[in-house]
Legacy VTK file of the C-alpha trace (Angstrom):
# vtk DataFile Version 3.0
C-alpha trace
ASCII
DATASET POLYDATA
POINTS 109 float
-46.522 1.952 -24.986
-45.019 5.439 -24.747
-48.268 6.835 -23.348
-48.400 4.115 -20.696
-44.794 4.765 -19.700
-45.440 8.494 -19.583
-48.522 7.988 -17.396
-46.487 5.727 -15.119
-43.787 8.359 -14.756
-46.387 11.039 -14.027
-48.008 8.848 -11.392
-44.649 8.328 -9.707
-43.974 12.058 -9.735
-47.362 12.787 -8.195
-46.931 10.018 -5.623
-43.573 11.495 -4.588
-44.772 15.112 -4.537
-48.090 14.815 -2.699
-46.661 13.750 0.696
-44.132 16.614 0.553
-46.881 19.111 -0.254
-49.057 17.812 2.584
-46.155 18.084 5.038
-45.531 21.656 3.888
-49.182 22.590 4.337
-49.292 20.956 7.774
-46.193 22.894 8.806
-47.698 26.169 7.608
-50.955 25.507 9.456
-49.184 24.622 12.712
-47.898 28.166 12.981
-44.391 27.092 13.866
-41.602 29.099 12.374
-38.554 26.936 11.802
-36.819 29.385 9.489
-33.153 29.595 10.549
-33.025 33.383 10.241
-35.950 33.734 12.651
-34.123 31.788 15.373
-30.439 32.711 15.160
-28.119 30.380 17.053
-26.359 31.547 20.194
-23.031 30.798 18.527
-21.809 30.954 14.935
-22.018 27.773 12.856
-19.106 25.737 11.583
-18.251 26.864 8.074
-16.658 24.637 5.442
-14.840 26.132 2.468
-13.687 24.003 -0.446
-10.813 25.512 -2.439
-10.039 23.737 -5.721
-6.461 23.951 -6.941
-5.121 22.646 -10.235
-1.453 22.861 -11.157
-0.849 25.833 -8.873
2.086 24.892 -6.648
3.497 28.416 -6.758
0.476 29.974 -5.010
-0.029 27.329 -2.319
2.031 29.129 0.359
0.426 32.490 -0.374
-3.013 30.907 -0.330
-2.389 29.358 3.092
-1.184 32.720 4.467
-4.220 34.522 3.117
-6.630 31.881 4.392
-4.988 32.298 7.806
-6.040 35.949 7.754
-9.728 35.010 7.764
-11.399 36.573 10.783
-13.885 33.759 11.364
-13.157 31.696 14.527
-10.641 29.049 13.472
-12.261 26.435 15.741
-15.386 26.773 13.603
-13.619 26.841 10.253
-12.988 23.842 7.995
-11.022 24.654 4.857
-10.471 21.823 2.372
-7.945 22.216 -0.426
-9.135 19.986 -3.256
-6.421 18.771 -5.617
-6.610 16.308 -8.501
-4.651 13.132 -7.774
-2.551 13.561 -10.947
-1.486 17.087 -9.958
1.789 15.987 -8.384
3.329 19.471 -8.310
0.585 21.003 -6.162
0.307 17.896 -3.977
4.065 18.008 -3.386
4.030 21.712 -2.531
1.232 21.187 -0.018
2.915 18.118 1.461
5.867 20.339 2.402
3.680 23.167 3.707
2.854 23.646 7.365
-0.945 23.586 7.395
-3.023 24.785 10.335
-5.263 22.098 11.855
-8.344 23.675 10.255
-6.955 23.257 6.705
-6.861 19.818 5.107
-5.937 18.490 1.674
-8.152 16.106 -0.268
-6.972 14.398 -3.404
-9.718 13.585 -5.908
-9.703 11.481 -9.092
LINES 1 110
109 0 1 2 3 4 5 6 7 8 9 10 11 12 13 14 15 16 17 18 19 20 21 22 23 24 25 26 27 28 29 30 31 32 33 34 35 36 37 38 39 40 41 42 43 44 45 46 47 48 49 50 51 52 53 54 55 56 57 58 59 60 61 62 63 64 65 66 67 68 69 70 71 72 73 74 75 76 77 78 79 80 81 82 83 84 85 86 87 88 89 90 91 92 93 94 95 96 97 98 99 100 101 102 103 104 105 106 107 108
């Protein structure tokens, strides 16, 4: 029974891998170069930064000030402060902070 299950798992792996390999080979043969570095965009991409905080209410204001010093275009910046839902001190400190529109707070379980 174990051998049959193992063969079944191997067959599924092969069935899932073969189409991907064929698509890769077809892409290589077509001569197209879709590598992002080869075709840089005309404008910088939007960048998301996730900053986890845990029981750190005392650094929240300093963190916001330092994040504001980032030189990346703010319209293309998405900073998410990730705080555990039971971390009431940090959540409270951030609730009273004036956050720029490119910084948001997400509470996670």
